[in-house]
C-alpha positions as CSV (number, residue, x, y, z in Angstrom):
1,X,105.6,99.9,78.0
2,X,108.0,97.1,78.6
3,X,107.3,93.5,79.0
4,X,107.7,92.0,82.5
5,X,109.5,95.0,83.9
6,X,108.6,94.6,87.5
7,X,108.7,97.3,90.2
8,X,111.6,95.5,91.9
9,X,113.7,96.3,88.8
10,X,113.7,100.1,89.5
11,X,115.4,102.5,91.8
12,X,112.2,104.5,92.5
13,X,110.3,101.6,94.1
14,X,112.8,101.0,96.8
15,X,113.2,97.3,96.4
16,X,116.3,95.3,97.5
17,X,117.6,96.0,93.9
18,X,117.3,99.8,94.2
19,X,120.9,100.2,95.4
20,X,122.1,98.7,92.0
21,X,120.7,101.8,90.3
22,X,119.2,99.7,87.5
23,X,117.1,102.5,85.9
24,X,118.7,105.9,86.2
25,X,116.9,107.4,83.2
26,X,113.5,106.0,84.1
27,X,114.0,107.1,87.7
28,X,114.8,110.6,86.5
29,X,111.7,110.6,84.3
30,X,109.5,109.3,87.1
31,X,110.7,111.9,89.6
32,X,109.8,114.7,87.1
33,X,106.1,113.6,87.4
34,X,103.9,111.4,89.5
35,X,104.8,107.8,90.7
36,X,102.0,105.3,91.4
37,X,102.7,102.8,94.2
38,X,99.5,100.9,93.8
39,X,99.1,100.3,90.1
40,X,97.8,96.7,89.5
41,X,97.2,94.4,86.5
42,X,93.9,92.6,86.2
43,X,95.6,89.4,85.0
44,X,99.4,89.1,85.1
45,X,99.9,87.6,81.6
46,X,100.7,89.5,78.4
47,X,97.6,89.2,76.1
48,X,94.9,89.8,78.7
49,X,96.9,92.8,80.2
50,X,97.3,94.4,76.7
51,X,93.7,93.7,75.9
52,X,92.6,95.5,79.1
53,X,94.7,98.5,78.2
54,X,93.6,98.7,74.6
55,X,89.8,98.3,75.5
56,X,89.5,99.7,79.0
57,X,87.5,96.6,79.7
58,X,87.7,93.5,81.9
59,X,88.2,89.9,80.5
60,X,84.6,88.8,80.1
61,X,83.6,92.1,78.5
62,X,86.5,92.3,76.0
63,X,86.5,88.5,75.5
64,X,90.2,87.9,76.3
65,X,90.7,85.4,79.2
66,X,94.1,84.0,78.2
67,X,96.9,84.1,75.7
68,X,94.7,82.7,73.0
69,X,92.4,85.8,73.1
70,X,92.4,88.3,70.3
71,X,91.3,91.9,69.8
72,X,89.9,92.6,66.4
73,X,90.2,96.1,64.9
74,X,86.6,97.1,65.8
75,X,87.5,96.5,69.5
76,X,90.8,98.5,69.4
77,X,89.0,101.2,71.3
78,X,91.9,103.2,72.7
79,X,93.4,104.4,69.4
80,X,89.9,104.9,67.9
81,X,89.1,107.3,70.7
82,X,92.4,109.1,70.4
83,X,91.9,109.5,66.7
84,X,88.5,111.1,67.3
85,X,90.3,113.7,69.4
86,X,92.5,114.7,66.4
87,X,95.6,112.5,67.2
88,X,97.7,110.6,64.8
89,X,97.9,107.1,66.3
90,X,100.9,104.7,66.1
91,X,102.1,101.5,67.7
92,X,105.7,100.2,67.6
93,X,107.1,97.1,69.1
94,X,105.2,94.3,70.9
95,X,101.5,94.1,70.0
96,X,100.6,90.4,70.8
97,X,96.9,90.8,70.3
98,X,97.0,88.6,67.1
99,X,94.8,90.6,64.8
100,X,96.2,93.5,62.6
101,X,96.4,96.7,64.7
102,X,94.4,98.3,62.0
103,X,92.7,100.9,64.2
104,X,96.1,102.7,64.3
105,X,97.2,105.1,61.6
106,X,100.7,103.5,61.6
107,X,102.2,100.4,63.0
108,X,105.5,98.5,63.0
109,X,105.0,95.5,65.3
110,X,106.6,92.2,66.3
111,X,104.9,89.0,65.2
112,X,103.6,87.5,68.4
113,X,106.3,87.5,71.0
114,X,109.0,88.4,68.5
115,X,112.7,87.8,68.7
116,X,115.4,89.4,70.7
117,X,118.0,89.4,67.9
118,X,117.4,90.6,64.3
119,X,113.7,90.9,64.8
120,X,111.3,91.2,61.9
121,X,108.3,93.6,62.1
122,X,104.9,93.5,60.5
123,X,104.1,96.8,58.8
124,X,101.4,98.3,56.5
125,X,101.9,97.6,52.8
126,X,100.4,96.3,49.6
127,X,99.8,92.7,50.8
128,X,97.3,91.7,53.4
129,X,98.2,91.4,57.1
130,X,100.5,89.8,58.1
131,X,102.5,89.5,54.9
132,X,104.2,92.9,54.8
133,X,107.4,92.3,56.7
134,X,110.5,94.4,57.5
135,X,113.7,92.6,58.6
136,X,116.1,94.3,61.0
137,X,119.5,93.5,62.3
138,X,120.4,94.2,65.9
139,X,118.9,93.8,69.4
140,X,115.1,94.3,69.7
141,X,115.3,97.1,72.3
142,X,117.5,99.1,69.9
143,X,115.4,98.1,66.8
144,X,112.1,99.1,68.4
145,X,113.5,102.4,69.5
146,X,115.0,102.9,66.0
147,X,111.5,102.4,64.6
148,X,109.9,104.8,67.0
149,X,112.4,107.5,66.3
150,X,112.0,106.9,62.6
151,X,108.2,107.4,63.0
152,X,108.7,110.6,65.0
153,X,111.3,112.0,62.6
154,X,110.0,110.9,59.2
155,X,106.5,109.2,59.3
156,X,104.2,111.5,61.1
157,X,102.5,114.8,60.1
158,X,104.4,117.3,62.3
159,X,101.4,119.7,62.2
160,X,99.3,117.3,64.1
161,X,99.5,115.9,67.7
162,X,100.6,112.2,68.0
163,X,99.6,109.3,70.2
164,X,102.3,106.7,70.2
165,X,102.4,103.4,72.0
166,X,106.1,102.3,72.2
167,X,106.3,98.7,73.5
168,X,109.6,96.9,74.2
169,X,109.9,93.1,74.1
170,X,112.5,93.3,77.0
171,X,112.9,92.1,79.7
172,X,110.7,89.1,78.9
173,X,112.3,85.7,79.2
174,X,114.7,84.3,78.0
175,X,116.4,87.6,78.9
176,X,118.7,87.8,75.8
177,X,120.4,91.1,76.4
178,X,122.5,93.1,73.9
179,X,126.1,92.0,73.8
180,X,127.4,95.4,75.0
181,X,126.0,94.6,78.5
182,X,127.9,91.4,78.9
183,X,130.0,92.8,81.7
184,X,127.3,94.9,83.4
185,X,126.9,93.7,87.0
186,X,129.3,90.8,86.2
187,X,131.3,91.2,89.5
188,X,128.3,92.4,91.6
189,X,126.4,90.3,94.1
190,X,122.7,90.8,93.5
191,X,120.8,91.0,96.8
192,X,118.6,87.9,97.3
193,X,115.1,87.8,98.8
194,X,114.9,85.9,102.1
195,X,111.9,84.1,100.7
196,X,114.0,82.4,98.0
197,X,115.1,79.9,100.7
198,X,112.3,80.1,103.3
199,X,108.7,79.3,102.4
200,X,107.4,80.2,105.9
201,X,103.6,80.2,106.1
202,X,103.3,81.6,102.6
203,X,100.7,80.0,100.4
204,X,98.1,77.3,101.1
205,X,97.1,73.7,100.2
206,X,96.2,75.2,96.8
207,X,99.8,75.9,95.9
208,X,101.6,73.6,98.4
209,X,99.4,70.6,98.5
210,X,99.0,68.2,101.4
211,X,102.3,67.9,103.3
212,X,103.8,70.3,100.7
213,X,103.6,67.6,98.0
214,X,102.5,70.0,95.3
215,X,105.5,72.3,95.8
216,X,107.3,70.0,93.4
217,X,105.0,70.9,90.4
218,X,103.3,74.1,91.3
219,X,105.0,77.4,90.5
220,X,108.1,77.4,88.3
221,X,111.2,77.9,90.5
222,X,114.7,79.3,90.7
223,X,115.8,76.2,92.6
224,X,115.4,72.5,91.6
225,X,112.1,72.5,93.6
226,X,109.9,72.4,90.5
227,X,110.7,69.3,88.6
228,X,108.7,70.3,85.6
229,X,110.2,73.8,84.9
230,X,112.9,75.7,86.7
231,X,114.9,78.7,85.8
232,X,118.1,76.9,84.7
233,X,116.1,75.5,81.8
234,X,115.4,79.1,80.6
235,X,118.7,80.9,81.1
236,X,121.5,78.5,80.2
237,X,121.1,78.9,76.4
238,X,124.3,77.2,75.5
239,X,123.9,74.1,77.5
240,X,121.7,71.6,75.5
241,X,121.5,69.3,78.5
242,X,119.6,71.9,80.5
243,X,118.1,74.5,78.1
244,X,114.4,73.9,77.4
245,X,114.6,70.4,79.0
246,X,111.2,70.8,80.5
247,X,109.2,67.8,81.8
248,X,105.5,67.0,81.3
249,X,103.2,67.0,84.3
250,X,101.7,63.7,83.3
251,X,105.2,62.1,83.6
252,X,105.7,63.1,87.2
253,X,105.3,60.0,89.5
254,X,103.8,60.1,93.0
255,X,107.2,59.1,94.4
256,X,108.5,62.6,93.3
257,X,105.7,64.5,95.1
258,X,107.5,64.8,98.4
259,X,108.2,67.8,100.6
260,X,110.9,70.0,99.3
261,X,114.0,70.3,101.4
262,X,116.8,72.8,100.6
263,X,120.1,71.5,101.9
264,X,123.4,73.4,101.8
265,X,124.4,72.2,98.3
266,X,121.0,73.1,96.9
267,X,121.1,76.5,98.5
268,X,124.5,77.1,96.8
269,X,123.1,76.0,93.5
270,X,120.0,78.2,93.9
271,X,122.1,81.2,94.7
272,X,124.1,80.7,91.5
273,X,121.0,80.4,89.3
274,X,119.5,83.4,91.0
275,X,122.6,85.5,90.4
276,X,122.8,84.5,86.7
277,X,119.0,85.0,86.3
278,X,119.0,88.5,87.8
279,X,122.1,89.6,85.9
280,X,120.5,88.6,82.6
281,X,117.2,90.2,83.5
282,X,118.8,93.4,84.6
283,X,121.0,93.6,81.5
284,X,117.7,93.6,79.5
285,X,116.4,96.3,81.8
286,X,119.6,98.3,81.2
287,X,118.9,98.2,77.4
288,X,115.4,99.5,78.0
289,X,116.6,102.3,80.2
290,X,119.3,103.4,77.8
291,X,116.9,103.4,74.9
292,X,114.4,105.5,76.9
293,X,117.2,108.2,77.1
294,X,117.4,108.2,73.3
295,X,113.7,108.9,73.1
296,X,113.8,111.7,75.7
297,X,116.9,113.2,74.0
298,X,115.0,113.4,70.7
299,X,111.9,115.0,72.3
300,X,114.1,117.5,74.1
301,X,116.1,118.4,70.9
302,X,112.8,118.9,68.9
303,X,111.3,121.1,71.6
304,X,108.6,118.5,72.3
305,X,109.5,117.2,75.8
306,X,107.6,119.7,77.9
307,X,104.4,119.4,75.8
308,X,104.3,115.6,75.6
309,X,102.5,113.5,78.2
310,X,104.9,110.5,78.8
311,X,103.5,107.4,80.6
312,X,105.8,104.5,81.5
313,X,104.5,101.1,82.6
314,X,105.1,97.3,82.2
315,X,102.4,94.9,81.1
316,X,102.5,93.3,84.6
317,X,105.1,92.6,87.3
318,X,107.4,89.6,87.6
319,X,108.7,87.3,90.3
320,X,112.4,87.7,90.8
321,X,112.9,84.7,93.1
322,X,110.4,85.8,95.7
323,X,109.0,82.6,97.3
324,X,111.3,80.7,94.9
325,X,109.1,81.7,92.0
326,X,109.9,83.0,88.5
327,X,107.6,84.4,85.8
328,X,104.3,86.2,86.6
329,X,100.6,85.1,86.7
330,X,100.4,85.1,90.5
331,X,98.3,87.5,92.5
332,X,101.2,88.1,94.8
333,X,102.4,91.7,94.7
334,X,105.6,91.2,92.8
335,X,103.6,89.8,89.9
336,X,100.4,91.9,90.0
337,X,101.9,95.3,90.7
338,X,102.8,97.3,87.6
339,X,105.3,100.1,87.5
340,X,103.4,103.3,86.5
341,X,104.5,106.9,86.3
342,X,103.5,110.0,84.3
343,X,105.4,113.1,83.3
344,X,103.6,116.2,82.1
345,X,105.1,119.4,83.6
346,X,102.2,121.6,82.6
347,X,99.7,119.7,84.8
348,X,101.6,117.2,87.0
349,X,103.8,118.3,89.8
350,X,107.3,117.0,89.8
351,X,108.2,114.7,92.7
352,X,104.7,113.7,93.4
353,X,103.6,110.2,94.5
354,X,100.3,108.5,95.2
355,X,99.1,105.3,96.8
356,X,95.7,105.5,95.1
357,X,94.7,102.1,93.7
358,X,94.6,102.0,89.9
359,X,94.5,99.1,87.5
360,X,95.2,98.7,83.8
361,X,91.6,99.2,82.6
362,X,92.0,102.7,84.0
363,X,94.9,103.7,81.7
364,X,92.9,104.4,78.5
365,X,90.1,106.5,80.2
366,X,92.8,108.6,81.9
367,X,94.9,109.2,78.8
368,X,91.7,110.0,76.8
369,X,90.7,112.6,79.3
370,X,94.2,114.1,79.5
371,X,93.9,114.5,75.7
372,X,90.7,116.4,76.1
373,X,88.1,113.6,75.7
374,X,85.6,111.9,78.0
375,X,85.6,108.3,79.0
376,X,83.3,106.2,76.8
377,X,80.5,104.5,78.6
378,X,81.5,101.1,77.2
379,X,84.9,101.3,79.1
380,X,84.9,99.8,82.6
381,X,88.0,101.6,83.7
382,X,87.9,105.0,85.5
383,X,89.9,108.1,84.8
384,X,92.4,109.2,87.5
385,X,93.2,112.5,85.7
386,X,92.2,114.5,88.8
387,X,94.7,112.5,90.9
388,X,97.5,113.3,88.4
389,X,96.6,117.0,88.4
390,X,95.8,117.6,92.1
391,X,97.9,114.9,93.8
392,X,94.8,114.1,95.9
393,X,92.8,110.9,95.8
394,X,89.1,111.7,95.7
395,X,86.9,110.5,98.6
396,X,84.9,108.3,96.2
397,X,87.9,106.7,94.4
398,X,88.0,102.9,94.3
399,X,89.3,101.3,97.4
400,X,90.2,97.9,95.9
401,X,91.1,96.1,92.7
402,X,90.0,92.8,91.4
403,X,92.4,90.2,89.9
404,X,91.8,87.0,88.0
405,X,94.2,84.4,86.5
406,X,92.2,82.1,84.2
407,X,94.6,79.8,82.5
408,X,95.4,77.1,85.1
409,X,98.6,75.1,85.1
410,X,99.8,76.5,81.8
411,X,103.2,76.5,80.0
412,X,104.8,74.3,82.6
413,X,104.8,77.3,85.0
414,X,101.9,75.4,86.7
415,X,100.0,78.3,88.3
416,X,96.6,77.3,89.6
417,X,93.6,79.4,88.4
418,X,92.5,82.0,91.0
419,X,90.9,85.3,91.7
420,X,90.9,87.8,94.5
421,X,90.7,91.3,95.9
422,X,93.4,93.7,97.0
423,X,92.9,96.8,99.1
424,X,95.7,99.1,100.4
425,X,95.8,97.0,103.6
426,X,94.7,93.5,102.7
427,X,94.7,90.8,100.1
428,X,92.3,87.9,99.8
429,X,92.9,85.2,97.2
430,X,90.7,82.2,96.2
431,X,92.3,79.4,94.3
432,X,89.5,77.3,92.6
433,X,92.0,75.1,90.7
434,X,90.2,74.4,87.4
435,X,90.6,75.5,83.8
436,X,87.9,77.8,82.5
437,X,86.8,75.0,80.0
438,X,85.2,72.1,81.8
439,X,87.8,69.4,80.8
440,X,85.7,66.7,82.6
441,X,83.0,67.0,79.9
442,X,83.9,64.6,77.1
443,X,81.9,66.6,74.6
444,X,83.7,69.9,75.2
445,X,86.2,71.1,72.7
446,X,89.4,72.8,74.0
447,X,92.9,73.4,72.8
448,X,94.7,70.3,73.8
449,X,97.7,71.4,71.7
450,X,98.3,74.5,73.8
451,X,102.0,74.6,74.7
452,X,102.9,72.9,78.0
453,X,99.4,72.8,79.4
454,X,98.1,70.6,82.3
455,X,94.6,72.1,82.0
456,X,92.7,68.9,82.9
457,X,94.5,68.5,86.2
458,X,92.4,70.0,89.0
459,X,94.2,71.4,92.1
460,X,92.9,71.8,95.7
461,X,90.7,74.9,96.3
462,X,91.8,77.2,99.1
463,X,91.8,80.7,100.4
464,X,94.8,82.9,101.3
465,X,94.7,86.1,103.4
466,X,97.6,88.6,103.9
467,X,97.7,91.6,106.1
468,X,99.9,93.8,104.0
469,X,100.7,96.3,106.8
470,X,102.1,93.5,109.0
471,X,103.3,91.3,106.2
472,X,104.2,93.2,103.1
473,X,106.2,90.3,101.7
474,X,103.2,87.9,102.0
475,X,105.0,85.4,104.0
476,X,102.2,84.5,106.4
477,X,98.8,83.4,105.2
478,X,96.5,84.1,108.2
479,X,93.2,83.1,106.6
480,X,92.4,80.7,109.5
481,X,93.2,83.1,112.3
482,X,89.9,83.8,114.2
483,X,90.9,87.4,114.8
484,X,90.8,88.0,111.0
485,X,87.3,86.7,110.5
486,X,85.5,90.0,110.4
487,X,88.0,91.5,108.0
488,X,87.8,88.5,105.7
489,X,84.0,88.4,105.8
490,X,84.0,92.1,104.7
491,X,86.5,91.4,101.9
492,X,84.3,88.5,100.7
493,X,81.3,90.8,100.5
494,X,83.3,93.4,98.6
495,X,84.7,90.6,96.3
496,X,81.1,89.3,95.6
497,X,79.9,92.8,94.7
498,X,82.9,93.6,92.6
499,X,82.5,90.4,90.5
500,X,78.9,91.3,89.9
501,X,79.6,94.9,89.0
502,X,82.5,94.1,86.7
503,X,80.7,91.3,84.8
504,X,83.2,88.9,86.2
505,X,81.1,86.2,87.8
506,X,81.2,82.5,86.9
507,X,77.6,82.3,85.7
508,X,78.9,81.0,82.4
509,X,81.3,78.6,84.1
510,X,79.1,76.3,86.3
511,X,81.9,73.8,86.9
512,X,83.9,76.7,88.6
513,X,80.9,78.2,90.3
514,X,80.3,74.8,92.0
515,X,83.7,75.0,93.6
516,X,83.1,78.6,94.6
517,X,79.7,77.7,96.2
518,X,81.3,74.8,98.1
519,X,84.3,76.7,99.5
520,X,83.0,80.3,99.8
521,X,82.3,80.0,103.6
522,X,85.1,77.5,104.4
């Protein structure tokens, strides 16, 4: 698994970037197995996504709503289940679930987000977690692969099967690529999304505000549009006048909240930032792709390649300038879609592809069943083993997936809290615009020191509806079109039922439920 490697950053997913051939090794791997076109995250942010994968459970069941959530060893279900099946278990690279990954037999993990250069790793040892530390020298993608290869060559019992989770830090921001990639794509024009410059009828009052006034503070941007955080502040590391010069939401005056206009000079600036952004991002991707080849070469040399199930994914998607957005968090497809493919020649036909809807709570059940086990009753995800082995989606397979972003206006990316449903054909999003803690209650305790938060600022509630067959780029919110009313009503019924079935209602959050009740039929 990589961090923030979105489907646009592959050849196999046919995006505008595919012609750059950014992932030749991953594309080859994918074509030797099954590619999933509709793999989705439950919440496009690191910790909740990883928690869903390690537990097979949704947020309110595993207890992880946001980046402050943790998964204690007793809840690290995935490796526990694999161990029961006779597998040695190991995790190398990014962990990010705060507690010691003690359910694994072996670990070498980054502290928190970790560093791109000369990363240190937490390992098992004589001292208590997290005091056993190994220092390395080099780029994180190389160091993480070095650690994985060291485990495979020297640390495992070669008479037993292994279950290894290898997690890159790349290509997470700030996109600090290895120096050897400095000239990669240097003279190449990176194709730009049309929506980088044209908002169209995308969004709603929830993300745009009245008369587009909120566009200046909602959704971190490539352009200068967002005055709190935009991409130049993340990528120009050597310019102290720009780098990390974020503003605070409370310091933005009303006079700044005016409709965004992109003139010719701003378009030229935005294009330059986009080009620099994408080149840094794709250089990080190149490091991931090259290191994947090192792993595959080892497995082939050792005679393990054909008898090893290989799964590749990212922990969510990422906005690469679409709608002038950066980062993730959104329920828009570029953010919520995960790359996902599986190679296992014995059971999975090469060159196969499916549009069956899966989500990240389904990963653990599937791998457990591929390893010969059965899905535990406490896991909410469903195994798609039969889809992998037959290439056919069962009649009773899930027709939709549920999404929820809980944090609300966090980290100066300023994404409003929302939830919604996505089917193969449609997407319905409800922005309720409040933090999950009732910040209006003077007696409530909440983390006021959380980095760059604007939790206590409520944003306008609103619905968005996208017909994905007519509008795959989500440029036209047609929620208010009368001809869509029957479809939307049906989606709301599905959404209501799904929230109940998944233990994802707002029964414990009455300040949010009040907004839902008021706006459900609007």
